[in-house]
C-alpha positions in Angstrom: 102.7 181.6 64.0 104.7 178.7 66.1 103.1 175.4 66.0 101.6 174.7 69.3 103.1 171.4 70.9 100.5 168.9 72.1 100.2 167.6 75.9 100.8 163.9 74.8 104.1 165.1 72.9 105.7 166.9 75.7 104.2 164.0 77.8 106.2 161.3 75.8 108.9 163.6 75.2 109.4 163.6 79.3 108.8 160.0 79.4 111.1 159.0 76.4 114.1 160.6 77.9 113.8 159.4 81.1 113.8 156.0 79.9 117.3 156.6 77.6 118.4 158.2 80.8 117.8 154.3 82.1 119.2 152.5 79.1 122.5 154.1 79.8 122.8 152.6 82.9 121.2 149.2 81.7 123.7 147.0 83.6 123.3 149.0 87.0 119.6 148.4 86.8 119.3 144.8 85.7 121.4 144.4 88.5 119.7 146.2 91.3 116.6 144.6 89.9 117.8 141.3 89.8 119.7 140.8 92.8 117.0 140.7 95.7 114.9 138.0 93.7 118.2 136.3 93.1 119.1 135.3 96.5 115.3 135.0 97.7 114.7 132.5 95.3 118.2 131.1 95.5 117.5 130.7 99.3 114.3 129.8 99.7 113.1 128.2 96.5 116.1 126.2 95.3 118.5 125.4 98.3 116.5 125.2 101.5 114.0 122.8 99.5 116.9 120.6 98.2 118.3 120.2 101.6 114.7 119.4 103.1 114.2 122.4 105.5 111.3 123.4 103.6 108.5 121.3 101.6 109.4 120.8 97.9 105.3 123.0 97.3 107.4 126.1 99.0 108.6 127.4 96.0 105.2 127.0 93.8 103.4 129.3 96.4 106.5 131.8 96.9 106.2 132.3 92.9 103.4 134.7 92.9 105.1 136.7 95.7 108.2 136.6 94.1 107.0 138.6 90.7 104.6 140.8 92.9 107.2 142.0 95.0 109.8 142.8 91.7 106.9 144.4 90.1 106.6 146.4 93.2 109.8 147.0 94.8 111.3 148.2 91.2 108.0 150.6 90.3 108.6 152.2 93.6 112.0 153.1 93.3 112.2 153.4 89.5 109.8 156.6 90.2 111.0 157.4 93.9 114.6 157.5 93.0 115.0 159.8 90.4 112.0 162.1 91.4 113.7 163.1 95.0 116.7 163.5 93.2 114.9 166.1 90.5 113.9 168.1 93.2 116.1 168.5 95.7 119.5 167.6 94.1 119.7 168.3 90.4 116.4 170.7 90.4 115.8 169.4 86.8 111.9 169.1 87.5 111.9 172.8 87.5 112.8 173.0 83.7 109.9 170.2 83.2 107.7 172.1 84.8 107.9 175.2 82.9 106.2 173.1 79.9 102.7 174.6 78.6 101.0 171.5 79.9 99.5 170.6 83.2 101.8 170.0 86.7 100.2 166.9 86.6 101.6 165.6 83.3 105.1 166.1 84.6 103.9 163.7 87.3 102.4 161.4 85.5 105.7 161.0 83.1 107.8 160.3 86.0 104.9 157.7 86.9 105.1 155.8 83.4 108.7 155.5 84.1 108.2 153.6 87.2 105.4 151.5 85.5 107.7 150.3 82.5 110.2 149.3 85.0 108.0 147.8 87.4 106.9 145.3 84.3 110.6 144.5 83.5 111.2 143.8 87.4 108.3 141.4 87.2 109.8 140.0 84.1 113.4 139.1 85.3 112.2 137.3 88.0 110.7 134.7 85.2 114.3 133.2 83.7 115.4 133.0 87.9 112.8 131.4 89.2 112.5 128.4 85.9 116.3 128.2 86.5 116.3 127.7 90.4 113.0 126.8 90.9 111.8 125.2 87.2 111.2 121.7 88.8 109.0 122.8 91.6 106.6 125.1 89.9 102.8 124.0 88.6 100.8 126.7 87.3 97.3 125.9 87.2 95.8 128.9 84.8 92.2 129.2 83.1 91.5 131.3 80.0 89.8 133.7 82.4 92.7 133.6 85.1 95.4 134.6 82.4 93.3 137.8 81.7 92.8 138.7 85.1 96.5 138.0 85.6 97.0 140.6 82.6 95.1 143.1 84.5 96.0 142.3 88.1 99.6 143.1 86.6 98.8 146.5 84.8 96.8 148.0 88.0 99.8 146.8 90.1 102.2 148.5 88.3 99.9 151.6 88.4 100.3 150.9 92.5 104.1 150.8 92.3 104.4 154.1 90.3 101.8 155.7 92.7 103.8 154.8 95.7 106.9 156.2 94.6 105.2 159.2 93.8 104.0 159.4 97.2 107.8 158.0 98.6 109.3 160.3 95.9 107.9 163.7 97.5 108.6 162.9 101.0 112.0 161.2 100.9 114.9 163.6 100.7 118.5 161.9 98.3 120.2 161.7 101.7 117.5 159.5 103.2 117.5 156.9 100.0 120.1 154.5 101.7 117.6 154.2 104.8 114.6 153.6 102.6 115.5 149.7 101.9 116.0 148.5 105.8 113.3 151.4 106.9 110.3 151.1 104.5 111.0 148.4 101.9 112.0 145.5 104.0 109.1 145.7 106.8 107.1 145.7 102.6 108.8 142.7 101.9 108.7 140.4 105.2 105.3 141.2 105.3 103.7 141.1 101.8 102.6 137.6 101.5 105.6 136.3 99.7 106.1 133.6 101.8 102.7 132.7 103.2 99.4 133.6 102.5 97.3 136.2 104.1 94.8 133.4 105.5 97.6 131.0 107.0 98.0 134.4 109.6 94.9 133.2 111.1 97.0 131.3 113.9 98.6 135.3 114.6 95.0 137.1 114.6 97.1 140.5 115.4 99.4 140.3 112.5 96.8 139.0 110.2 95.1 142.5 110.8 98.0 144.6 110.6 99.3 143.2 107.3 95.9 144.6 105.9 98.2 148.0 105.7 100.5 146.3 103.0 99.5 146.9 99.9 101.8 144.4 99.0 99.7 142.0 100.5 96.6 142.2 97.9 99.0 142.5 94.9 100.8 138.8 96.0 97.0 137.3 97.2 95.6 138.4 93.7 98.5 136.8 91.7 98.2 133.6 93.8 95.0 133.0 93.1 95.6 133.1 89.7 98.6 131.3 88.8 98.6 128.7 91.2 95.6 126.2 92.4 95.1 127.1 95.8 92.2 127.7 98.4 94.2 129.6 100.9 94.5 133.1 98.6 92.3 135.9 99.9 89.0 136.0 97.5 90.0 137.4 94.2 87.0 140.1 95.0 88.8 141.3 98.2 92.6 141.4 96.9 91.7 143.5 93.7 89.6 145.6 96.0 92.7 146.0 97.9 94.7 147.3 95.3 92.5 149.8 93.8 91.9 151.5 96.9 95.7 151.7 97.8 96.2 152.9 94.2 93.4 155.8 94.4 94.5 156.5 97.9 98.2 156.7 97.6 98.1 158.4 93.8 95.8 161.2 95.6 98.1 161.8 97.9 100.9 161.7 95.9 99.8 164.2 93.5 98.2 166.4 96.0 102.1 166.4 97.2 103.6 166.4 94.0 101.9 170.2 93.1 102.7 171.1 96.3 106.3 170.9 95.9 105.9 171.9 92.5 104.6 175.5 93.4 106.6 175.9 96.2 
């Protein structure tokens, strides 16, 4: 009698295979993940403060937003693009769906790869930021802040993967080129990277609209734990927003995944 393969074994085999594929293209991955943060940090965190257009405090305020942006965008891309390609081009997903496990296991394996990539994206920001903005950065973190930072990064990486799952079931491969200017750019520039949510009080209608952007909650949570500020969104509200968005996007994305898997 053949030994029954456990669900966890199948799950980690799927994850390992996707990570191995990414490892083969590691240079392309690093370039893709690092280029946007590099350009933004170089421009807004180094050049503009150096020439006096932005205040010396601006890079310190921007740094948490760069971490959140890199984490979210990398996680979305790492989940959505392979998923879209598998469903619409290679149809490799069909082989995985034949495995003797729940359909959800396949979706979770894709999300875990996105979560791992999102952490890598966040870590890549650190050396770039230190290189160009080191003289401007001032951290003020207690033991509780460090603990909360780890929790926020973990939950936010899950958020990025759930959004990637949802996007991957909507966007077709031929639409991926339009995803950056049409979807990711609005998320980036309304995501409280270069400003705090509270600073939008001068523009009330925009302050309300940006609450539909999950990146706002991620960056505000990071800002309140990483630097000393009184303008960040209350931590309970930002963390609550992250969790609510994660649940909504994860539930919707999983429903769409299951629907596409059984069609």
